[in-house]
C-alpha positions as YAML, in Angstrom:
chain: A
units: angstrom
residues:
- id: 1
  name: MET
  ca: [-51.17, -114.23, -19.92]
- id: 2
  name: THR
  ca: [-52.55, -112.95, -23.70]
- id: 3
  name: ALA
  ca: [-52.30, -108.30, -24.31]
- id: 4
  name: ALA
  ca: [-55.93, -106.93, -23.98]
- id: 5
  name: PRO
  ca: [-57.55, -106.15, -27.84]
- id: 6
  name: GLY
  ca: [-55.67, -103.26, -29.31]
- id: 7
  name: GLN
  ca: [-52.68, -102.90, -27.26]
- id: 8
  name: PRO
  ca: [-49.16, -105.04, -28.51]
- id: 9
  name: SER
  ca: [-48.19, -107.56, -26.61]
- id: 10
  name: ARG
  ca: [-45.78, -108.20, -25.22]
- id: 11
  name: PRO
  ca: [-42.20, -110.58, -26.08]
- id: 12
  name: GLY
  ca: [-42.32, -114.07, -24.37]
- id: 13
  name: PRO
  ca: [-38.63, -114.64, -21.61]
- id: 14
  name: PRO
  ca: [-35.46, -115.87, -24.54]
- id: 15
  name: GLY
  ca: [-35.69, -119.21, -26.01]
- id: 16
  name: GLY
  ca: [-39.90, -118.69, -24.87]
- id: 17
  name: PRO
  ca: [-42.35, -119.02, -27.28]
- id: 18
  name: ASP
  ca: [-42.95, -115.87, -29.84]
- id: 19
  name: ARG
  ca: [-45.88, -114.14, -29.78]
- id: 20
  name: GLY
  ca: [-45.25, -111.67, -31.53]
- id: 21
  name: LEU
  ca: [-44.34, -113.38, -34.68]
- id: 22
  name: ALA
  ca: [-40.31, -111.97, -34.88]
- id: 23
  name: ARG
  ca: [-38.92, -114.36, -35.55]
- id: 24
  name: GLN
  ca: [-40.59, -115.42, -39.24]
- id: 25
  name: ARG
  ca: [-40.40, -111.31, -39.44]
- id: 26
  name: THR
  ca: [-36.28, -112.18, -38.86]
- id: 27
  name: GLU
  ca: [-36.37, -114.89, -41.77]
- id: 28
  name: LEU
  ca: [-38.51, -113.75, -44.48]
- id: 29
  name: ALA
  ca: [-36.30, -110.12, -44.30]
- id: 30
  name: TRP
  ca: [-32.45, -112.11, -44.87]
- id: 31
  name: THR
  ca: [-35.00, -115.10, -47.84]
- id: 32
  name: ARG
  ca: [-35.89, -111.57, -49.02]
- id: 33
  name: THR
  ca: [-31.90, -110.62, -48.99]
- id: 34
  name: ALA
  ca: [-30.81, -112.98, -50.32]
- id: 35
  name: ILE
  ca: [-33.66, -113.00, -53.49]
- id: 36
  name: SER
  ca: [-32.00, -109.86, -53.73]
- id: 37
  name: PHE
  ca: [-28.34, -110.86, -53.89]
- id: 38
  name: ALA
  ca: [-29.00, -113.38, -56.66]
- id: 39
  name: ALA
  ca: [-31.06, -110.90, -57.96]
- id: 40
  name: VAL
  ca: [-28.16, -108.06, -58.72]
- id: 41
  name: GLY
  ca: [-25.45, -110.75, -59.55]
- id: 42
  name: GLY
  ca: [-28.11, -112.46, -62.29]
- id: 43
  name: ALA
  ca: [-28.34, -108.23, -63.70]
- id: 44
  name: VAL
  ca: [-24.81, -107.92, -63.49]
- id: 45
  name: LEU
  ca: [-23.92, -111.58, -63.96]
- id: 46
  name: LYS
  ca: [-25.33, -110.10, -68.43]
- id: 47
  name: ARG
  ca: [-23.00, -107.56, -67.57]
- id: 48
  name: ASP
  ca: [-19.95, -108.81, -66.74]
- id: 49
  name: VAL
  ca: [-18.78, -112.61, -65.44]
- id: 50
  name: ILE
  ca: [-16.58, -112.96, -62.60]
- id: 51
  name: PRO
  ca: [-18.57, -110.29, -60.35]
- id: 52
  name: GLY
  ca: [-21.82, -111.51, -61.59]
- id: 53
  name: LEU
  ca: [-20.30, -114.98, -60.56]
- id: 54
  name: ILE
  ca: [-19.65, -113.00, -56.69]
- id: 55
  name: LEU
  ca: [-22.78, -111.77, -55.99]
- id: 56
  name: LEU
  ca: [-24.59, -115.14, -56.70]
- id: 57
  name: ALA
  ca: [-21.45, -116.79, -55.04]
- id: 58
  name: LEU
  ca: [-22.64, -114.70, -52.51]
- id: 59
  name: ALA
  ca: [-26.16, -115.01, -51.86]
- id: 60
  name: PRO
  ca: [-27.18, -118.72, -50.22]
- id: 61
  name: VAL
  ca: [-23.91, -117.30, -47.97]
- id: 62
  name: VAL
  ca: [-26.52, -114.08, -46.66]
- id: 63
  name: TYR
  ca: [-29.27, -116.33, -46.68]
- id: 64
  name: LEU
  ca: [-27.27, -118.58, -44.95]
- id: 65
  name: LEU
  ca: [-26.11, -116.36, -42.03]
- id: 66
  name: GLY
  ca: [-29.88, -115.23, -41.37]
- id: 67
  name: ARG
  ca: [-30.04, -118.85, -40.97]
- id: 68
  name: LEU
  ca: [-27.83, -118.64, -38.60]
- id: 69
  name: ALA
  ca: [-28.88, -115.62, -36.81]
- id: 70
  name: PHE
  ca: [-31.43, -117.40, -34.23]
- id: 71
  name: GLY
  ca: [-28.53, -120.90, -34.17]
- id: 72
  name: ARG
  ca: [-27.20, -121.49, -30.69]
- id: 73
  name: PRO
  ca: [-26.50, -117.68, -28.52]
- id: 74
  name: GLY
  ca: [-23.56, -115.96, -29.14]
- id: 75
  name: THR
  ca: [-23.13, -115.98, -32.71]
- id: 76
  name: PHE
  ca: [-24.39, -112.34, -33.11]
- id: 77
  name: LYS
  ca: [-20.49, -111.28, -33.19]
- id: 78
  name: LEU
  ca: [-19.67, -114.10, -35.67]
- id: 79
  name: ILE
  ca: [-22.90, -113.15, -38.14]
- id: 80
  name: THR
  ca: [-21.82, -109.07, -37.36]
- id: 81
  name: ILE
  ca: [-18.13, -109.97, -38.52]
- id: 82
  name: ALA
  ca: [-20.27, -112.31, -41.90]
- id: 83
  name: ILE
  ca: [-22.04, -109.34, -42.62]
- id: 84
  name: VAL
  ca: [-19.58, -106.62, -42.88]
- id: 85
  name: ALA
  ca: [-17.30, -109.14, -44.93]
- id: 86
  name: VAL
  ca: [-20.28, -110.04, -46.96]
- id: 87
  name: ALA
  ca: [-20.91, -105.71, -47.58]
- id: 88
  name: VAL
  ca: [-16.98, -105.09, -48.57]
- id: 89
  name: VAL
  ca: [-16.65, -107.75, -51.00]
- id: 90
  name: THR
  ca: [-19.59, -106.09, -52.65]
- id: 91
  name: LEU
  ca: [-18.81, -102.06, -52.23]
- id: 92
  name: VAL
  ca: [-15.06, -104.25, -54.22]
- id: 93
  name: VAL
  ca: [-16.71, -105.57, -56.62]
- id: 94
  name: ALA
  ca: [-18.61, -102.76, -57.36]
- id: 95
  name: LEU
  ca: [-16.15, -100.40, -57.56]
- id: 96
  name: THR
  ca: [-13.50, -102.62, -59.61]
- id: 97
  name: HIS
  ca: [-15.71, -103.22, -62.75]
...
């Protein structure tokens, strides 16, 4: 059953088809975030090598975390902890250099 024109579609059951493209938007957001980490790492790399390399190394981690978000059920806590760890590492790098 589809939504009437002008009406928002309701999400399907868990594991069912996603009619609202939410998954694709979320995957694109994770990809943009990883690209942002890489861009900031490249900019920092010009000024200071070690923090720049750390930020560049975090870019694929962020990308993979985004891909894991839709993997198995129950990975949400693991992903949340990993994201907080990435944020803390980034903050430490920013404050120490």
